[in-house]
N, C-alpha and C positions, 0 to 999 in steps of 0.2 A: 503493500500499499504506499502511496506516495503522499504521506502526511508531512506537512511543513507548518511551522509556526509564522504567521505573516502579519503584517498590519494591513488594514483595509486597502489603503492605496497600493501596496504592493500586489495584493490578491487581484485587485483590478487590472495592474500591469501585467501579471502573469496570464490572466484570462484573455486580455487583448492579445497578447503574444501568441498564446494557443490558437486564437481564432485566425490570426494573420498566418500562422504556419499551416493550419488545415485547410483553409478555404481561400484561394487566390482572388476570390470576388470580394473579400473584406477589405475595406479600406477604412483609415483612421484620418480624420481631418478636423482642424479647427485652429484658433489662433494660439501660436507659440508651442503646438503639440509635438513639434519635430525636434529641431535643434536644441530648444530649451528643456523639452520634455515635459511641457505644461507648467502652469504656476505652482501647482502642488506636486510636480514631478510624477505624475501619475502614469505618463506616457514615456517616461525617461528610457533613453536606449532603443525605442523601437524604430525611429527613423534611421538610425545608424545600422541596424540589422535588417531592416526591410526596404529601405530606400525611400526616396522622396516622391515617388509614384504611388507608394502604398500609405505612407505617413505623410500628410500634407499640411504644411504651413499655409494657412488662408490669410486673406485680408482681414482687417478689423471691420466685419461687415457680417452680422449674425444673418439677417435676411438673405444674403447671398450665399452664405455657408449652407443653409438649410435648403434653399432652392436648388443648388448644385447637388446637394444630396439626394433630393426628390428626381432630378434628371438621372443621376447615377443609378438609382434603384430601379427606374424605368428601363434602363439599359441592362439589367440583371445584376449590378453589383450590390453589396451589402454594407453601405456606409456607417461607420460609427462617427457621429458629430459630438465634438466637445463644445459646450457653451462655457466661456471660461468662468463665470460667476452667475448665480441664479438671477440677479437683477439685470443682467444684459441679455436675457432671453427674449424680452418684450420687442425688439425690432424684428424678431423672427415669429413673432406669435400669428401674424397674419399667414405666412407660409405654412406654418404648423397646423393651424385650425382650418383655414379655407382650401388648403391644397393636400397636405400630407395625410390629415386625418379622413378626408373625404373621397380621395381618388380610387379606392378599392371600392366602395359603393357606387361611385360615379361610373365606373367601368362594369358594373354588374358582375363583380368578383373576378373579372379577368385580368386585372392589373394588381400586383402585389406591392407592397410598400415596406420592404424590410429594412426600415431606418431606425436606428438606435440614437437617441439625443441623450448625451451625458450632461448632466447639470449638478455640480457641486452646490449644496444648499444649505441653509439653516445659519443660526448665528453661533456665537460661542468663541470666536477667533479674534475679536476686537478689531474688526474691519470697519472701513469707512462706508458711507453711503452707497446703497445698491450692492452691497457685497454680503448681505446677511439675510437674505429674504426666503420665504418659504411658499411659493406660489403653486404648490402641487394641486390644490383644489381647482385652480383655473383650468388645468389640463384633464384632471379626472371628470370635470363636467363635460368634456367634449367627447361625443360618441365617435368611434373610430380610433381611439388612442389608448393604449395601455401604459399604465403608470405604476412604477414600482420604487421601492427603496430598500437597500439592504441595511442591516443593523450589525453584521459580523463579517469578518474575513471570508469565512466559508460561503456565505450567501453572496457576498460581493463577487466572488470568483464564480459560482455556478449560475447565479442569476444573470450576469453578463453574459456567459455562454449561452444561456437559454433565450435572453433578449435578442443576440445577434442571430440565432438560428429562427426566430419567429419570422413569419411573414407578415406579421402587423407591425406599424410603428410602435415602438417602445420609448417613452419617457423615463430615463433611468436617473433618479435623484440620488446623488451621493452625499452622504452626511459629512460634510468637510470637517467638522470638529472631531469627528471620530476616524479620520483618515489614519492615524498613528496607532489606534487601538489594535492590539495584537490578539491573534486567536489561532487556532488550529484550521488548516485547509486540507482536506483529503481531495486530491485531484482525481482520484479514481472512483469516487462514490458520489453520485448525484443525489443530493439531499431530499428532493421532492419537487413537484410541479412548480412552475414559476409563480403562479397566482395564488398558492396555497398558504394560509395562515400557519403558524407554528406555535404550540405551547412550549414555552422556555422555561417555565416555572410552573409547578402544580399547586394548586390551593384550593380552599373550600369555602371560604367567607365571602369573597369578592373578586371580580375580573377585572383585571387592568389589560386594556387593549391599546397597542401603539405601534409605531414603526419608525424605521430610521434612527435618528439621534435620541429619541425619547424612550427607546426599549432599555437602554442602559439606566436611565433615571427610574423607571418602573421597576426594574430589578432591584435598584438600591432601596427603593421604597418598600418593596416586598420584604427585603431582608430587615429593614428597620422595623416595619410592622410585625415581623415574627417575635422581635424582642418584647413586643406587648402582647403576645399571644394571639395575634391576628394572622390568619393563613390566607394569603393572596395569591391568586393564579394570574400569570403574566402571559398574553398572547402577543407575538410579533405578527402583525398583520401582513407585512412584507409587500403587499399590493394594495394600492388605493383604487385602482381600476383594472380589473373587476376586484370587489372586496369579497373575501371568503366569509360570508355571512353565516354560513353552516357552522364553521368552526367556532364562531363568537356565540352563536345560538347554543350550541351544545355545552360550552363552558358556562354561560348565564343560567342554563336550566339547572346546572349543578349548584352554582353558587347564589343565584337569586339577585345578584347585584353586578353593575358595570359602570366603570369609570373609563373614558376614553382620553388618551392624552396625545396631544401634538403640538409642535412648535408654532404652527401657523394660527393666525387668529381664529378664536372659537367661532365667530360669526360666519355663517355659511361655510365652516370648514368640513372636512371629511367627517369628523366626529358627529356632526349634525346628521349626516345621513345614516351613519351607524346607529345613533340614538333612536332615529325614526324607524328604521328597519327592525332593530331589536325589540322596541316597544310593540310593534305589529306582531312580531313572531312570538315574544315571551311575554305577553301581557301578564298571564295569569301565573307566571313563574317569578316575575319581579318582585322583590321585596322593599324596593326603593326606587325611585326614578334614575334614569340613565344620567350620569353627570359628565360634564366636559372640563377638561383642563387644557389651556392653551395659551397662545398669545393674545394681547390685546388688540382691539379693533382700531389701531392706529399705526403710522408709519413707523417703520423700525426706527428705534432711537439711536442716538450716538453711542458708540463702543463703551463710553465711560459708564453708562447706566444700562448696558444691554441685559445684565443679570437681574435687573428689576423687572424687566419684560419677559424674559424666557421663563417658561414654567420649571420649577426645580423641585427638589424633594419635598420642600415644606407645603408647596400648593398641591402636589399630588397627595401627600399624607392628609392634608386638610380635607380634600375631597373624599378621601377614604373614610375619614371619621364622620364627615357628614352623611355619607351614604349608610354607614353602619348604624347611624343614630336613628335611622327611620324605623 
């Protein structure tokens, strides 16, 4: 078994390398992904090993990058596009929503759009404006797009493999503040389907559901709650579109309580959809309303006060206490 201990950034790098080696139609493209190896060095060494025709440094023009990727996909390639930071994706939003997401349906299924768009997202790195946003709900709302986010190096490796192999466009959100969190990666063992949620800690009193950077926070909350005699189950959703409601429902039917956690603002966030669906499905199993913990409905603040904005251990545990008080 090929088991390695890698940080998330290196796991993605290894996954991209594997895809480039396996399929000559796979291309990596984006701003500074080649010679520099990306601002977070996620694509480090790939251009040196695969050449400038496979790992392409593009102009600073996100709309042009995604538009080019759509054209390449139409010609049979599998482009993997990097958007340098979350807040830079919006010049390409028109291309993603009006072209990439709709072309398969527009062609009555005859055209495939195997494009992966990598977006480092979320806060916690002390960055300037436009560098710490969580816009995943804007993409999850768009029919025709798949939206995923890994929380561990193993998922980062395998979900990238699965996203590249998918014939549907995949928005791949990478939790940038977790890039250097290490974990075991078995490159021989696929952990499961791309859009399946996973129970990462079992419990009986309440379910915490999260994805990406907040999974670690929820695991820390569950460990802290255990010291007070509370048993919390933690589900890593892994996918925001589609959402594995069956896995969440099965957990909630056991625990009777649910708290959904994400960095993005609570207002119209993915937690709202989960709360609505689980209330519909589990109404007679719920012992308390479904609660949500997330960012505030305000522009992301300056780095000096971002810890006041981001949901942390205290806010998660407060929601747990409020749920258990019902």
